[in-house]
N, C-alpha and C positions, 0 to 999 in steps of 0.2 A: 628238646634242645639241650645239648650238653651244658654243664654248669659254666665252663669257660666262655662259651658263646653267650649265655645269659648274662654273665658278668659284663661282657663287652657292651651288650645292648643297654644295660642299666647304667654303665659308666658314661656311654655316649649321651643318653637321655639326661643324665645329671649335668653334663657339661653344656648341653643345649639349653638347659634351664638357667644357666648363669649368663646374664646379659653381657655382651662384650663387643658392642659396636666400636669400630675403629676410633681410637683415642680414649676409650673407656674400658681398658682391659685389666684394671686393678683387681677386680673381684675374681676374674677367671685365673689370673696369675697366682693369686693367693690360693685358690682351690687346687691348682696344679701343684704348687709347692707343698701343699698339705698332703697330697697323695704321694709325693716323693720323699717326704720327711722320713728319716730313719733308715733309708737305704744306704748301704756302704758306698763311700765315695764322697764327692763334693757337690754341694748345691749352691749355685751362684745366682743372685738377683741383680740385674742391671735395669733400673727403671721398671717397666712392666714386662721384662724378659726374664725367663727362667731357664737356666742351663743346669742339667744334672750330668755329671761325668762319673762313670763307674771307675773304680780303682784301676790305674794303669799297670801294665805288666810288660816286662822287658821283651822286646822283639815282636809284639803283637801289632798288627795294623789297626788303625783307628777308623771306625765307621761312625758317621754322624747321622742321626735321624732328626728331621726338622719339620716343624709345622707351625703355622701362624695361629694366634689366639683370637684374632678379631673376626668380626662378621660385617656384612653390609647392614644398613638400617632395616628394622623389622617391617613386615608387610602383613601384620595380623597373624604371624606364625611363631610367636615367641614361646608358646607352650609346647613341649615335646609330647608326642603320642606315638604309640605303636599300633598299627592297623593293617591287617591283611599281609603280614610278613614284612612290612616296611616301617621304618622309623622316620617320622616327620618332624620338622621344626627348623627354626632359623639356625643356619650353620651346620645342620645335620650332615650334609655332604661336604660342605666347604667351610671348615674342615674339621669339625669336632669329632667325627668318626675317626679320622686320622690321629687326632690327639689321644683319643681313648686307646687306640692300638699302641701308640707310643708309651703311654702310662702303664699299660698291662705288660708290654715287653720289658720295660724298666724293672717292674716288680718281679716278673718271672725269671728273667735272665740274671738278676742279682744273685740268685741262689745257684746259678750254674757257672760253667767256665767256657763261655763262648770263644770262638776263634778270633774275634775282634775285641779290641778295647772299644767301649761304646760311650757316646755322648748323645744326649737328647736335648734339643734346642726348641724351646717354646717362645715365640717372639710376637711382638705387637705390630700393628699398623701395616699389614701387608696389602690391605684392600684400598689403600690410598696412595698418594704420591710417593715415589721411591725415596725422596729425601726424608720422609718420616718413618721409613721401614726400620723396625727394631733390629733386624739382623745387621744392619749397617752399623749400629752402635756396638756390636759385639766384636767386630774384627779387631779393633784397637784394644778393647778391654780384655779379650780372650784370644790373642793371636794364634794360639795353638790350634784353633778351629780351622784355620786356613792351611794347616799341615795334614789334614785328614787324608786318608787313602780313598775314601768313598763317602758320598752323601746320598741318602735316600730322602727325598722330600715327599711327604705323605699327602700331597695334594690329591683331589678326587681324580681317579682314573678308571673307576669301575672295574678294578682288578687287572687292567691291562698295564703294560709298561709304556709310558709316554716319554719320548726322548726329546731332549732339548726344550726349547720354547720359542715362541715368536717374540719379537720386540714390540714395545708399545710406545707410541708417540701421541701426545696431545698438543694441538696447536689452536690458538684462538685467532680467527680471521675476521677482520672488521671492514665492512664497506662503509664509507663516509659520504654522507649527502648533506642536505641543508634543511633545517627545520622550518616549518611554516604552519599556519593555521590550516586545519584539514578542510575548511570551507574554501580556501584559496590555495590548493595544492600546487598550482602553476608557479607560485612564488618560492617554492621549495624544491627539494630533490630527495625523493623517498629512497633511503638507503636500502630498504628491503628489496625494492624493485631493482636497484642496481646490482644486488647480489644474485638475482634469479639465474642469469646465465651460468654463474659459477655453481650454484646448487644443482642445476640440471646436469652440468658436466660431472659433478661428484656422484649424482644419482646414477648416472649411466655406467659408472665404473664397476665392473664385475669382479668378484674375488679372483685372485690370480694364484694358481697352484705352483708350488715350488717343492720339488722332491729332492731329499737328501737322505742318504743312508737307508733308502728303501721306504721312507715314510714321507708323507706329503703335508706340507704346511700351506695354509691359505692366507695370502696377503689380502687384507681387507681395509676399507676406508669408509667411515660412517660419520655423518653429522650427529652429535649426541646431545648438544645443548644449543639453544638459540635465544638471543636476548635482543629486544628492540623496543624503543618508544618510552616516552615519559608521561604520556596522557592520551586519552581516547580521542582527543580533538587536535592532536599535534602530529604533523608529518615527521616521522623519525629521521633524525640526522645521522644515526649510527645503528648498524645492525651487525651483531657479533655472533658467530657460531663457533662452537668447539668441534674440531674434527679429530676423531680418534683413528690413528693409523696403526695397523698391526703388520709387521714386516718380518720376513723370514730370516733364519740364521744365515750367517755368511755375509750379511749386509750391515754396514755400520750405521749408527744413528745419524751421522752426518749425511750419508747417502739418502737415508729416508727423509730427512728434513729437506734436502735439496730437491728431491723428486716432488714433494708436496708443494714446495715454494714455486716450482715451475708451472704448477696448475693455476696459480692465483695471480690475478692482475697486479701489476706493479703498484698501482695506486691504492691497493688495499693494504691495511695494516696486517702484519703477520708476526705473531708472538708465540714462541715455543713455551708451553706451560710446564711440561715435564716429558722426560724421555727415559725409557728403560731399555737397555740393550738386550738382544736375543741371546740364546745359548745354542751352540752346535750340539748335535746328537751324542757324540763321543761314544758311539756304540762299540767301538773297537778298544776302548780302555779295558784292561784285563778283568777287573772286577765287574764292570758293567756287562761285558761279554759273557762272563760266567753266569751272572744272574739270568741273562736272556736265554742262554743255552740250557741252563739247569731246569727251568720250570716250563719252558715252551709256551710262555704267555703271549697273547697278542701284543704286538708292538705298534705304536701309533706316534704321530707327531703331537706335541703339546700345543694345542690351538688356544693359547692364552699365555700370559707372562707369569712365570713363577720364579722362586728364588733359586732354582737350579742355575739361573743365570749368574747369581752372585757367587755361587760356589765355583762354577766353571771359569768365571773371570779370574779367580784366584788359583786356578790350576787343580781344583779338586774335581775328579770325575763324579758326575751326579746324574740322577734320573728321577722321574716322578712315578710313584707307585702308591696308591691308596685306595681305601674302600668306598669313598664317596663317588657320586655320579656327576661328571662334569656338566652334562647337559641340564641338570636340575639345580646347579648352583645359582644363587642370587634370585631365585624365583619364590613366589608366595607358597608354592606347593613343594618346596625343597624337601627331598627325602632320599633314602637309599634302602635297598634290600638288606634286612638284618643279616642274612647269610654272608654278605660281603665282608662283614667285620671279622668273623672267624677265619675266612679264607685269607684275607690280607695278613692277619696275625700269624697264621700258620706258615705262609710262604716266607715272610721276613724272618720269623724265628728259625725256620729250618736253614735259611741262608746264613744267618749269623752264627748258628751253632754247629 
């Protein structure tokens, strides 16, 4: 394995070994800042967000490389390991491999004269509600980020280009009944049973394909959390489920909320927990189109929400491209082929230089 590829594997393993579950990114932010220290340009810390901007030059377009620092909670996979050509560990695919590529690009390109001015954004709390997302803190602190000509978000794509992203909606739906002793259930009204027709309706809903710009997004709807009961001998008077809705670009959050509300009986409580808007593909933006044409990479829809949406909302053309494997994100066996690291690095470096 070439030395550059070996360095990327070691750097990814190092980052995997630093715990960074959402809300606890202090240590990983410090490690990232340490790797960037001494490079020419400006290093900025905002809470647990780290932004490195190389020196600006007159007339050069600005490209932003972005990646989140946080991971989901561990599942016995905290310790990184390399086995059979794969790097395993919490966050290996989502997205510490992408962070490693960003750090190595920052180091290598600092000694060159790329055709872009470059900024590297490492941010906290992407895996939780949008209101906590670290990138949201940076738009007001560093308004020049929203004037970028291009953003590449190094989310896991397995070396493909994933355009846009689906929107995400979480709603808590509550059926209300009447509590009673479980030995005399006829005196109560079991809220779980009241919800059964709705659950069956939701279960019957198949993914709905929506094709835009030659890529197909799948609109999905799933019950992800259920809560009921205060005791083993009490008929529950409330039954609450969280429904997660993924909806295609081109539809507004208001439309997604209204569509879901129409499925729920009027007597049920309906509370929107959080909503993240989708992002259109923007495959015809000049720099995005150049990237697609230049490397001939597979193009797909991003079947998940990413911060491409935050960039495109502010008028910055953006796409997802990274070394991680999206299908292995958030799993106990999370991993990626080590060869993906060098390939992602080489493609981005060639494009930027």
